[in-house]
N, C-alpha and C positions, 0 to 999 in steps of 0.2 A: 200164401204170400201174394200181396197185391202187386199190380203192374208198376206202381211208382217205386216200390221197394226193389223190385227186380232191376229196374232201370238204374237205380242208384248203385246197386251192387256191381253192375257191369262197368260203371265208370270209376270205380275205386282205384286209386293209384297204388303202385307197388312200393310206396315210400313208408318210412316209419311215421308213427303218429298215434293219436288217441281217437277212440270212437265212443259216441254217446248214444245209447239205445233209449228210445222213447216209447211211452205207451199211448193209448187212445186219447189221453188228456194233454199230450205233449210234455208230460213229466218225464224227466230223465230217470230211468230205473236201473241203468247199469253203465259204468264207465270202465273201459279197458285200454290197454296200450298194445302196440304191435310193431314188430320189425318191418312187416309188410302188411299194410292195411287190407289190401285186396284179399290175400289168402286168409288172414285171420277172421275177418268179418264174414266172409263167405262160408267159413266152417260152421257157423251157427245155423245156417239154413240148408245144410246138406248132410245127408247120412243120418244115422240113428244116434240119439242121445239118451242119457239116463233121465230119470223122472225130473230131477231138479233143473237140469239145463233145458229140458222140454218145457217146463213151466215158465222159465225165463223167456224162451223164444216165443211162446204162445202169447206173451204180453207185448211183444215188440211190434209196433205199427210203423215206426219211422226211425231214422238214425241220422246223426250228424257226425262229422269227423274233422280233425285238425291235423294237418301235416306238419311234422317237425323235421329238423335237420339231422337229428341223431336219436338213437334209442334212449340215450341219457336224457335228452330234452323231453322225450315222450314219457319217461318214467316220472320226471318232476312235474310235468303237466298233469299226468294222471292223478297224482297225489293231491294236487291243488284242486282239481275238479271234484274228486271224491270229498274233499274237505268242504268245498263250497256247496255241492248239491246233496250230499249224503244219500246216494241212490239206494233204493230199496233192496236190490239184489247184490250190491257190493258188500263185502265183509268190512265193516267199519271197525277196525281194531283200536282206534284211538279211544281211550277211556274218557268219559265225561269228568271223572274225578282224577286228581293228581295224587301222588303218593306223599305221605307226611314226612316232614323234616323237623329237626330241632334247630331253632335259630338262637344264637348267642350274639347279642348286640355288642358293638364296640364303644358304647357310651362310657362316660365317667363312672356311672353306676349302672352296670349292664343288667339286662333282663334275659330270661330264658322263656321261649314259647314254642309250642307245636304249631307249625305253619304248613301250608301247601303251596304257597306262591313264593318261588325262589327269587323273583325280581322285585318284590315290593320294597324291601329295604336293603340297599346295596352295602351300607356301612355295617355289615354283620357277617358272621360265619355260619354256614349251614352244615348240618351233619345228618346223614341218612343216604338214601331214603330208607324208611322203615317199612316192613312188610304190611303193616296195618296201623291204624291210628291208635289202637289199644297198646301196641308195643311201644310206640313213641310216647304216649302219655305215661305209661308205667316207668319208662326211663326218666321222663321229666319229673315225675313225683319223687323218685329216688334222689335225683339231683337237688331238688328243692329241700329235701330233708337234710341232705349233706351240706349244702351251701346256702347261707342266708342272703341270697340276692333279693333285690327289691321285686315286688310283684305288680305294682301299679303301672299303668300305661303312662300316666302323667303324674309328676311329682306333686303331692298335696302339701299343705302347710304344716300338718301335724302327723305324728305317727298313728298308724292304724292298728288293728287287731293283730296283724302278723308280727309286729314289733313286740307286742306284749306276750305273744306265744313263742318268742325266740326264733322266729322264722324270717326275720329281716333286721338289719342293723339300724334302720331308721335314718338314712341319710337326708331325708326331708327335713328333719329337725335337729339332728346331731352331726357334729363334724367327725368324719371318719379318717383315721390315720392313712396317709399316703401309702400305697402299696398293698393295702388289704384286699381291695377289689381286683387289683392286678394279679395277686397271688391266686385268688379264687378262680379267676378267669383261666389262668394257666392250668390249674388243677382240673377244671371242667373240660378243657380241650384235651388233656391227656386221657381223662376218663372216656370221653366220647370217641377217642381214637383206639380205645381198647386197653390202655395201660391203667390197671386198677390196683397195682401192687402197693403203692404208697397209701392210698385211701384204705385199703384192706388192713394194712399194718396199723394205721391210726385207729381204726375202729376196734381192732382186737385189743390194743393197749387201753383204750377208753373203757371197753367192756370189762376187762380184767380189773382195772383200777376201781371202777364203780362197784364191782362185786366185792373186792377186798375191803372197801369202805362201807359195805353193807347197804349200798344204794341200789337195791335190787330192781327197782322200777327203771332206773337209768340203764343198768346192765342189760335188762330185757330189751329196752329200746335199741341199744347198740347191737345186740345179738340179732334182732329182727332186721336191722339195716344190713347186717352182713349177709343174712339169708336172701334179702331182696337183691343185694348186689350180685350174688351168685346166680340168682334166677334171671336177672336182666341181661347179664353178659354171657349167659350159657347158650351161645349160638354155635352152630356147627363150624369148626375151624377148617380151613383148607390150606393146602401147602403152596401158596403163591406169594408173590411180593406184596407186602402190606401197603406199599405206597401206590399200588395200581388199582384202579376201578376197572373190573373186567366183566363184560356181559357175554353170555353165550345163548344162542337161540337155535332150537331144533324143531322139527315138525314131523308128523306122522299122519299118513292118510289111510283110511279104510272105509268101505261101505258108503262111499260118497260124502265122507266128512273129513275135515282137516283139523288136527289138534296141534296147537303151537304152545311151546313151553319156553320160558326164558329163565335162566338162572343168573344171579347177579352177585358179584363179590365186591364188598365195600370194606376197606380197612381190614382185609384178611378174613372177613366173615361172610358166610353164604346166606343170601336172602332169597327165598323162593317166591316168585311173583305169580299173579293170577293165571290160571290155565284157561285157554279158550278152545271151545269145540264149536265149529260152524259148518253148515252145509257148503258143499263145493259147487260153484257155478262156472268155474274156470279151471285152467291148468293149475295144479297145486304149487308149482314153483313160481308161477306168476303171482299167485295170491300171497305166497310167503314173502316174495320180494316187495309187494305192495305194503304188506304189514310192516316190514322193517323200515320202510321210508316213513310211514305214518307214525310209527312209534317214536322216532327220534325228532319229530316235529313238536312233541309234547313233553318229552322227558330229557333229562340231562345226558350229555354225551359221556361215554366212558373213555378211559385211556386206550382200551383195546376191546374190539368186538370179535367174537369167535363165531364163524358160520360154517355150514356144511359145504362139502367139496363141490356139489352140483351147481352151486350158485355162480352167477357171472361175476367173478371177483373184480374184474376191471370196471364193470358198470357200477357196482356198489361203491367201490373205492372212489370213483369219480363224483359220487353224489352225497357222500357223508364226509364231514370234516375231521375224522379221527381214523386211527389205524384199524384195518380189518385184516383178520388172519384166518386161513383155512387149514387147521392143523391136520397132520397125517399120522403123527405119533406123539408119544410123550404125555405129560400131565394135562396139557391143553386138550389133546384129543380125547383123553378119558373124561375130562370135564364136559366136552361137547357131546360125547356119547351118552353121558348121564342125562343131558337135556332131552335127547331123542327118546331114551328109555322112559323118562318121566312122561313125555307126551304120549307114548304108546300105552303105558300103564293107565294113565288117566283116561284116555279115550276108551280103552276096553272096559274100565270101571263105570264110566258115565254114559257110554253109548246106549246101553239097554234102556236106561231111564229116559235119556234125552230123545232117542229115536222113537221110543214108544209114545212119548208126549207129542212129538212133531207129527207122527202118523195119525194120532187122534185128532189133532187140529185139522190136518189135511182131509181126513174123512168127514169131519163135521162140516167143513166148508163145501165139500162135494155134496153132502146131503142138503145143505142150504141152497145150492145151485139147483138141485133136482126139485126142491120144494117150490122155489120162486121162479124157476126158469129164467134166471138172471145171473150173470157172472158178477159175483160180489167179492171185493178184496178189502176195501176200507169201510168199516162200520163205525158209526158214532152212536152212542147211547146217552140219553138225557134223563135226569131225575131232578125233582124239587124237594125241598124240606123246609119246614117251619114249625113253630109251636104257637097255635092260635094266632097266626099271622106275624108273630115276632121272629126276628132273626131269619127272615126268608132268604133262601139261597137256591141256586141252581147249579148243577154239575154236568160236565160232559167228559166222557171217556172215549178213547179211540182204540180200536183193534184193527190190525192189518193182518190178513191171512190167519185170523184166529188168535193172534198174539197181542197182548196189551202193549201200547206205545205210551208209556207214562210221561214222556217229555211233551206229548201233545195234549195231555189232560188240561182242562180249564174249569175254574169255578167262578161264580158270579154272585154278588149281592143283588137281590131283586127288590122291587119297590111296590109290589101289589098285594102286600099282606097275605091273606089266606086264599087269594084267587089263583088257583093253580093254572087255570086256562090263560090268564093274563101273564103269569110268571113264565109259562112255557113260551109264549109269544115273545116276551122280552129277551129271554136267553137266546132263542133261535135268531132273533133279529140282530142282537149284539154280536153273536158268533159269526153269522154269515155276512153281515155288512162289512165286518172287519176282514174276513177272508176274501171278499170281493176286492176290497181296497188294496190288500197285500198280494192279490193274485195267488192265493193259496189253493191247495188241492181240495176239491169238494169230496164228500163221502159218496160211496156207491149206494149206501143204505143208511137211513136214520131209523133208530128204534127208540121209541119213547116208553117210559115206564108208566103206562096209563092206557085208557081206552080210546074210543073214537073221538071224544072231545079234544083230547091232547093231540091226536093225529091232525085234526082239522086246524088246531091252533098253529101247529108247525107248518102245515101245507099253506095256510093263508099267508104267513110271513114269507115263506120261500117263493110263493107265486108273486107277491108284491116286489120282491128283489129280483125276479126273473131267473130263479135257480130251479133247475129240474132235478130233484133228488127224490127217490122213492122213500116214503115214510110208513113205518109199520108200528104197531103197538104190541106189548106183551100181554097176553091173556093168562090169568092165573085160575087155578081150580080152587075147590073148597079148602084145600090144605095149603093154600098160598104158594103152590108150585106152578111154574110156567108150563102150560100144556098146549099153547097155540100162539100163532101170530095173527094179527088182524090188520086189514088195510082200511083206507078211508071209506070204502064202499061196504064195509062190514063183511067182507069175504074172509073166512077163516082158513088158516093154514095149520092144520093139526100137526103136532110134534110127538113122535113116539118116545115115551118116557125112558126107554132103555137105549135110545140112540145117542151117538156122540154129539149130535147137534143139540139135544136136550141139555146135556151136561155143559156144553160150551155156552149156550144162552143163559143157563143158570149162573155160571161163573161171571159172565158179562153183567148180568143183573145185580149180582152181589157186589161186583166191582164198582159200578156206578152208584149204587145205593150207599156203599161204605164210604166212597170218596166224597159224596155230597154230605153225608151225615157228619163226617170228620170236620169238614169246613164249618158246618152249622154249629157243632160243639165248640169249635175253636172260638167262634164269635161270641157264644154264650159265656165261655170261660173268661174271655177277655173283658166282657162287661161285668161279670161277677167279681173279678179281681181289680176292678178300677178303684184307685185309691182316692180318699178324700183330699189328699195332697194335690190331685189333679185339678181341684176346684180353685186353687189359689194361683192368682196371676203372678208370674215370675218364678214358679217352681216347675222345672222340667225334669227329665230323667236324671241328669247329672246332679242337680241339687237334691232330688229325692234320695239318690244313692249316698250323697255326702251326709245327709241327715241320718240315714239308717246306719252308716258306718260310725258316725260320731255318737249317737245315742243308743244304738243297739236294738231298739224295738220301737214300734209305734206307740206303745204305752208310755215309754220314757219321753218321746217327743211331745206327747200331750201333757205330760207333767212338767215340762220345761217352762221356764219363765221367758219373757220377751228378751231379756238380756242374754240368757243362755242361747236362745235361737239366733240372736244377732251375731253370735260368734261364727255361725255358719252362713247366715243369710244377710243380705242388705237389710237395713233397719225397717224400711217400709214393708218389705216382703215378710220379715219376721213378725211385724205387728199384724199384718193381714192373716198370716197363718195362725197366730195365737187367737185372733178373733174367731176365725172359722172353726178351730178346734173346740173353743169353749162356748160358742153359740149353738 
């Protein structure tokens, strides 16, 4: 611990507040809160810690702190700081994705859609959340079979294929009796609330009637709809008030890891959410509290939240705008116990695999340190791809502590045909000039998929930009396997084929190569599927879609007369299209 750090620790106040730990680059790597800043922050630098906390402390070079008036203010500030900086050692429990809902609009001719954004359309009702998008789509497909609502986002002038298939009433062209859509909307709402008795009776009557009339195809269709209905609504029922949305969260700790499980009741049905297993860098209760606050920044509030007894009830209740309960007996207590049991069971099942994987990454990074005599955390890998100079692209993937950080991956269209040397220079320049502009974090190590020429290309650009980052290349053997790293001075760093480092570098190499190739293929496919319709001025994506919906195929568009094309397109555009198609 340096003198500056010791001096700062001595002057910490005994007030509540937040602390921000920083690494050698000044990057915030951990944010925490404390009732007493002096006691809490000093704990990190005194006494023995487990491996994970030791790893965090070894990266701390400096820290800042913010004094607050209360622990409640400190908790709210901690969540905002985590959200802003996304520190490396904090457990970020907020999902990048949101859970799917089914949206029923309040329009004259309503529509049904699977959505993730609850705020996008206020004049609508939302049902869910669903445990995954497949469950939501399955429900939507069934509803669309049962109720012929309109499918189009914007009302066209003529009926489309859905009308002819009997899956839409065609309000765009025909007048619909008042009350038809209102009745459908009411039935859909009852269905999504779990009341399926009326729909079930209707389908049984229709199936039996069709069977008696020897309409076996129709009878089979109704029978399949009944089976789908049973499958979609067959969720675990729980004995709670159907009008309440209830969330329960529990956690379990073991072997330096924390497992958190949330169970959620919506309309009397139990939905099981994603399980999280994360390494612990702080007190388990502190981390669990941080999770609870983060979770409800991104997800809808329930009517009631059930939490374990050990949590600070007063603090939580002050910071969330809904009722919180810590049950000690009864049905709620059994439900909460079930969440803890789930967390424990999942941790025990997943720990062996997860911990073994993490230990391998840690061992590989340790071997890399021994090989290079350099502390490496953030590694960037680069690769190029093209076919005889066409569709030239470059890709960059980022690994931190041996784990891929997919949100940091980047790909580039490059402009130097089959000149790999120039392409590498272009990609590195574009990447690091932007990072300098945005004051982003540089890599500890750059690895290029190539030899000394590629290394010199990268170093030349970095030197011009004033960036000091070590650059190495991957050296492959006769079987195209990585067997060494090489630097700009052609110094070799051999890698043992049976080592964890060998397997980590192989995974990294496969990752950057696959990521770059996928982008290259995407560009090729886009070019190959480019339509002749794109060559006609005045035809964009919407008009292309209209043409295909109206005529059904490109062949029929080509066979159409100018007059038939003019039914869909302005006269001049129709004339231009006809000329392009027939010339």
